[in-house]
C-alpha positions in Angstrom: 0.0 0.0 0.0 1.4 3.4 -0.9 1.3 6.7 1.0 1.4 10.3 -0.2 3.6 12.8 1.6 2.4 16.4 1.0 4.3 19.6 1.8 1.8 22.4 1.8 1.6 26.2 1.7 2.4 26.4 -2.0 0.1 28.4 -4.3 -0.9 26.2 -7.3 -0.6 27.8 -10.7 -1.0 26.6 -14.3 -3.4 24.8 -16.6 -4.7 21.2 -16.5 -7.3 19.3 -18.5 -10.4 17.7 -17.1 -10.7 13.9 -17.7 -14.0 12.2 -18.7 -16.7 11.8 -16.0 -16.4 8.6 -14.0 -20.0 8.9 -12.9 -21.2 9.3 -16.5 -19.1 6.5 -18.1 -20.1 3.7 -15.7 -23.9 3.6 -16.6 -23.0 4.2 -20.2 -20.8 1.1 -20.1 -23.7 -0.8 -18.6 -26.0 0.5 -21.4 -23.9 -1.2 -23.9 -25.5 -4.5 -22.7 -28.7 -3.4 -24.4 -27.3 -4.1 -27.9 -25.4 -6.9 -29.5 -23.4 -4.4 -31.6 -20.1 -2.7 -30.9 -20.0 0.7 -29.2 -17.0 2.9 -28.9 -16.8 5.3 -25.9 -14.1 8.0 -25.9 -12.8 10.3 -23.1 -12.9 7.5 -20.6 -10.9 8.0 -17.4 -8.5 5.3 -16.3 -9.8 4.9 -12.7 -10.3 1.7 -10.8 -14.1 2.0 -10.9 -13.9 1.8 -14.7 -11.6 -1.2 -14.4 -14.1 -2.9 -12.1 -16.9 -2.3 -14.5 -14.8 -3.7 -17.4 -14.4 -6.9 -15.3 -18.1 -7.1 -14.6 -18.9 -6.8 -18.3 -16.3 -9.4 -19.2 -17.7 -11.8 -16.6 -21.1 -11.4 -18.4 -19.4 -12.6 -21.6 -18.9 -9.1 -23.2 -15.7 -8.3 -25.1 -14.1 -5.1 -23.9 -11.0 -3.4 -25.1 -9.5 -0.3 -23.2 -6.7 1.6 -24.9 -5.8 5.2 -24.0 -9.1 6.9 -23.3 -11.1 4.8 -25.7 -13.3 1.9 -24.7 -14.6 -0.6 -27.3 -17.5 -2.8 -26.0 -18.8 -5.7 -28.1 -21.6 -7.6 -26.3 -22.4 -9.9 -29.1 -24.6 -12.8 -28.0 -23.5 -12.7 -24.4 -25.3 -15.0 -22.1 -24.4 -13.9 -18.6 -27.0 -12.6 -16.2 -25.1 -12.4 -12.9 -22.9 -9.7 -11.4 -21.1 -11.3 -8.5 -20.6 -10.0 -5.0 -16.8 -10.2 -5.5 -17.0 -7.3 -8.0 -20.1 -5.4 -7.1 -19.0 -4.9 -3.5 -16.2 -2.7 -4.8 -18.5 0.1 -6.0 -22.2 1.0 -5.8 -22.5 2.0 -9.4 -22.4 -1.7 -10.3 -26.1 -1.8 -9.6 -26.6 0.0 -13.0 -26.2 -3.3 -14.9 -29.6 -4.4 -13.3 -31.8 -2.5 -15.8 -30.0 -3.5 -19.0 -29.7 -7.1 -18.1 -33.4 -7.3 -17.2 -34.4 -5.6 -20.5 -32.1 -7.6 -22.8 -31.8 -11.0 -21.0 -35.1 -10.9 -19.1 -33.3 -11.9 -16.0 -30.7 -10.4 -13.7 -29.0 -11.5 -10.5 -26.9 -8.6 -9.1 -25.2 -8.5 -5.7 -26.3 -5.8 -3.4 -23.9 -2.9 -4.1 -21.0 -1.7 -2.0 -18.6 1.2 -2.5 -17.8 4.1 -0.2 -19.1 4.1 3.3 -21.0 7.4 3.3 -24.3 6.4 5.0 -27.3 4.4 4.1 -27.9 4.2 0.4 -30.9 1.9 -0.3 -31.9 0.5 -3.6 -35.7 0.8 -3.0 -36.2 3.2 -5.9 -34.5 0.8 -8.3 -36.9 -1.9 -7.2 -39.9 0.3 -7.4 -39.1 1.6 -10.9 -38.4 -1.8 -12.4 -41.4 -3.4 -10.7 -43.5 -0.7 -12.3 -42.2 -1.8 -15.7 -43.3 -5.4 -15.0 -40.3 -7.0 -13.3 -40.7 -9.5 -10.4 -37.9 -8.7 -7.9 -36.7 -10.5 -4.8 -33.7 -10.1 -2.4 -32.1 -13.5 -1.7 -28.8 -14.3 -0.1 -27.5 -10.7 -0.7 -28.5 -10.6 -4.3 -31.2 -8.7 -6.2 -32.9 -11.2 -8.4 -35.1 -9.8 -11.1 -37.2 -11.6 -13.7 -39.3 -10.1 -16.5 -40.4 -12.1 -19.6 -41.5 -8.8 -21.1 -41.3 -5.2 -19.8 -44.1 -2.7 -20.5 -44.1 1.1 -20.4 -45.5 2.7 -17.2 -45.6 5.9 -15.2 -42.8 5.7 -12.7 -42.3 8.2 -9.8 -38.8 8.1 -8.4 -39.0 10.6 -5.6 -37.2 9.5 -2.5 -36.6 10.7 1.1 -33.6 12.7 0.0 -34.7 13.6 -3.5 -34.2 11.9 -6.8 -31.7 9.0 -7.4 -29.2 9.2 -10.2 -28.6 5.4 -10.5 -32.3 4.5 -10.1 -33.2 7.0 -12.9 -30.5 5.4 -15.0 -31.6 1.9 -14.4 -35.3 2.6 -15.2 -34.3 4.7 -18.2 -32.2 1.9 -19.7 -34.8 -0.8 -19.0 -37.5 1.4 -20.6 -35.7 1.7 -23.9 -36.7 -1.9 -24.8 -40.0 -2.0 -23.0 -43.3 -2.2 -24.9 -45.0 1.2 -25.0 -44.3 4.5 -23.3 -42.6 5.1 -20.0 -42.8 8.4 -18.1 -40.2 8.9 -15.3 -41.3 11.5 -12.8 -39.0 13.2 -10.4 -36.1 11.9 -12.5 -32.6 13.0 -11.6 -31.4 16.0 -13.6 -27.7 15.5 -13.2 -25.5 15.9 -16.3 -24.5 12.3 -16.0 -28.1 11.2 -16.5 -28.4 13.5 -19.5 -25.2 12.0 -20.9 -26.6 8.5 -20.5 -29.8 9.5 -22.2 -27.8 11.0 -25.1 -25.8 7.8 -25.5 -29.0 5.7 -25.5 -30.5 8.1 -28.2 -27.3 7.6 -30.2 -28.1 3.8 -30.0 -31.5 4.4 -31.4 -33.6 5.0 -28.3 -36.5 7.4 -28.3 -36.1 9.7 -25.3 -37.2 13.2 -24.5 -37.0 15.4 -21.4 -33.5 14.4 -20.2 -32.1 17.1 -17.9 -35.6 17.8 -16.5 -37.6 16.1 -13.8 -39.8 14.3 -16.3 -38.3 11.9 -18.9 -40.4 10.2 -21.5 -39.2 7.0 -23.2 -40.9 5.3 -26.2 -39.8 1.7 -26.3 -38.1 0.3 -29.4 -37.6 -3.2 -30.7 -33.8 -3.1 -30.7 -30.8 -0.8 -30.1 -27.6 -0.6 -32.2 -24.0 0.3 -31.3 -22.9 3.9 -31.1 -19.8 6.1 -31.0 -19.9 8.5 -28.1 -17.7 11.0 -26.1 -18.1 11.3 -22.4 -18.7 14.7 -20.8 -15.9 16.1 -18.6 -15.8 15.2 -14.9 -17.5 18.1 -13.0 -16.3 16.6 -9.7 -12.7 16.4 -10.7 -13.0 20.0 -12.2 -14.6 21.2 -9.0 -11.9 19.6 -6.9 -9.3 21.4 -8.9 -11.2 24.7 -8.6 -11.2 24.3 -4.8 -7.5 23.5 -4.9 -6.9 26.8 -6.5 -8.9 28.6 -3.8 -7.5 26.8 -0.8 -3.9 27.4 -1.9 -4.4 31.0 -3.0 -3.4 30.0 -6.5 -4.4 30.5 -10.1 -5.6 27.4 -12.0 -7.2 27.0 -15.4 -9.1 23.8 -16.0 -9.5 23.1 -19.8 -12.6 21.3 -20.9 -14.5 22.0 -17.7 -18.1 23.0 -18.3 -19.4 26.0 -16.4 -23.0 24.9 -17.0 -22.3 21.8 -14.9 -20.7 23.8 -12.1 -22.9 26.8 -11.5 -23.4 26.2 -7.7 -19.7 25.7 -7.2 -18.8 28.8 -9.1 -21.4 30.7 -7.1 -20.0 29.6 -3.7 -16.3 30.1 -4.6 -17.2 33.6 -5.8 -19.1 34.3 -2.6 -16.0 33.1 -0.6 -13.9 35.7 -2.4 -12.3 33.8 -5.3 -12.3 35.1 -8.9 -13.9 32.6 -11.3 -13.8 33.2 -15.1 -15.5 30.8 -17.4 -15.0 31.1 -21.2 -14.1 29.1 -24.3 -14.6 25.7 -22.7 -12.4 26.4 -19.6 -12.7 27.6 -16.1 -10.1 29.8 -14.3 -10.0 30.2 -10.6 -7.8 32.8 -8.8 -7.8 33.4 -5.1 -6.0 35.4 -2.4 -6.0 34.1 1.1 -7.8 34.3 3.5 -11.2 33.6 1.9 -14.5 34.4 3.6 -16.8 32.0 5.3 -19.8 30.8 3.3 -22.9 28.6 4.0 -23.4 25.6 1.7 -26.2 23.1 1.4 -25.8 20.0 -0.8 -28.7 19.3 -3.1 -29.4 17.3 -6.3 -28.3 19.1 -9.5 -28.3 22.0 -10.1 -27.6 22.4 -6.4 -24.1 22.1 -4.8 -22.9 18.5 -5.4 -22.6 16.2 -2.4 -19.5 14.8 -4.1 -17.8 18.1 -3.5 -19.0 18.5 0.1 -15.8 17.2 1.8 -13.5 19.3 -0.5 -15.5 22.4 0.2 -15.3 21.7 4.0 -11.5 21.6 3.7 -11.7 25.1 2.1 -14.1 26.3 4.8 -11.7 25.2 7.5 -9.2 27.9 6.4 -11.7 30.6 5.6 -12.2 33.6 7.8 -15.4 33.3 10.0 -17.9 30.6 10.7 -19.3 28.5 7.9 -22.3 26.1 8.0 -22.3 23.1 5.6 -25.6 21.1 5.5 -25.7 17.7 3.8 -29.1 17.1 2.3 -28.2 14.1 0.0 -26.3 11.8 2.3 -26.8 13.1 5.9 -24.2 10.8 7.4 -21.4 11.8 4.9 -19.2 13.4 7.6 -16.5 10.8 8.2 -13.8 13.2 7.1 -14.5 15.7 9.9 -12.3 13.8 12.4 -9.4 13.7 10.0 -9.6 17.4 9.2 -9.7 18.1 12.9 -6.5 16.1 13.3 -4.9 18.7 11.0 -6.1 21.6 13.2 -9.5 22.3 11.8 -12.3 23.4 14.2 -15.3 21.5 12.9 -18.3 20.2 14.9 -21.3 18.3 13.7 -24.9 19.0 14.5 -27.2 16.5 12.9 -26.9 16.8 9.1 -24.9 20.0 9.4 -21.2 20.8 10.1 -20.2 24.0 11.8 -16.8 25.1 10.7 -14.8 27.9 12.5 -12.1 29.0 10.2 -8.5 28.8 11.4 -5.4 30.7 10.2 -3.6 27.6 9.1 -3.9 23.8 9.2 -0.9 21.7 10.3 0.4 18.6 8.6 -0.5 15.3 10.3 -0.9 11.6 9.5 -4.4 11.1 8.0 -6.4 8.3 6.5 -9.1 8.6 3.9 -12.4 6.9 4.8 -13.9 7.2 1.2 -13.4 8.5 -2.3 -14.3 12.2 -1.9 -12.8 12.5 1.6 -9.5 11.4 0.1 -9.5 14.4 -2.2 -10.5 16.7 0.7 -7.6 15.5 2.9 -5.1 16.1 0.0 -6.5 19.6 -0.5 -6.2 20.2 3.2 -2.6 19.0 3.0 -1.9 21.5 0.3 -2.9 24.3 2.6 -1.2 22.9 5.7 2.1 23.8 7.3 4.7 21.1 7.4 4.1 17.6 6.0 0.9 15.6 5.7 1.1 11.8 5.5 -1.9 10.6 3.6 -3.1 7.0 3.5 -6.0 5.9 1.3 -4.8 6.1 -2.3 -7.0 3.1 -3.1 -10.0 5.3 -2.4 -8.6 8.2 -4.4 -7.9 6.1 -7.5 -11.5 4.9 -7.7 -12.5 8.3 -9.1 -9.5 10.4 -9.9 -7.1 9.8 -12.8 -3.6 10.8 -11.7 -4.7 13.6 -9.3 -1.4 13.7 -7.6 0.4 14.2 -11.0 -2.1 17.0 -12.0 -1.4 18.8 -8.7 2.4 18.3 -9.0 2.4 19.9 -12.4 0.6 22.9 -10.9 3.4 23.3 -8.3 2.3 21.0 -5.4 5.0 19.1 -3.5 3.6 15.5 -3.4 5.7 12.4 -3.1 4.4 8.8 -3.3 6.2 6.2 -1.3 5.5 2.6 -0.4 3.9 1.9 3.0 5.8 -0.8 4.7 3.9 -3.1 7.0 5.1 -4.1 10.5 
């Protein structure tokens, strides 16, 4: 297991390019199961979640080639219907093979999903949506077992306790493309990754309208064909780099980042005192320290992303004044608080909110990442801290970021990777 050693207090400056969106490509890879033809997906990030999904597809009998940032997927007459616990436990997004398998193979057996420990993340909306399309679903021995000789269009309401569900919307959307008749998905997730999935399905021959809004309409078709498609840039990676510029008092330009996907982040960084310029397919963030306290509430898109909550908390920890961060998507997603406090932050939790009293400077310390986005937050905190931060948890980081340490190093960060030696 490797560690990162981070020497902070260096202002980051320069230009980097956003990679493709991990959260967009995973359901799009699953959508390839809906056709027998070859699909070519470009701008694919090389992260471990993508590698895991490749292995899931291969275990189902699908041919997958990954070269550079291009993924070639050839399902052919694949016969598999099971996604095993061994693979699915590694990431929650594996559940998105459920809808395509059900629609194409009429049966699916998918292990209950795993992934980051960020609180309870039930799959009840997935079940509700697919049952509305005519599937019989049971949970047995830790597996979701779904059977549907034929799917039919239906009106499906996907509102949950904490709003819409991105993965449930994706599963129902994919299954509905091959269902008989019309499906109307109400309170559908509006995230850019859902729109990207719908656009890919449309490129395969699906008849979809309303993507990007709370109501998506799908007219079922007899078959789908392969498609060539380019994945949108990763708004979470771009947002992380934007916060890196602000927390270090730097000046970073992220090429390829889409301002229309990052409106809430731009708004809060600007409110904190950073200068944000978006033009010609790039976003530039400049900041002088200290920044001002801001209040942030995470919400489904177009609200502030829950996947940038931890990173924003690191910034709040060194902003002047008292900030309040309220988590409305995953109310238990606060495991990074203890590690940030180890570095000198002054953060307390009150229910689904964190109260952050800004400090003048964080101090380097040994820290361990509990999950994917917390890993990025702790690295950002290390960039702003005096002395050296010893970071453990690279396996979490590499699930969703392609070469983040290299990107930061090219911008002037002092980061060294070394092998962690066991006792």
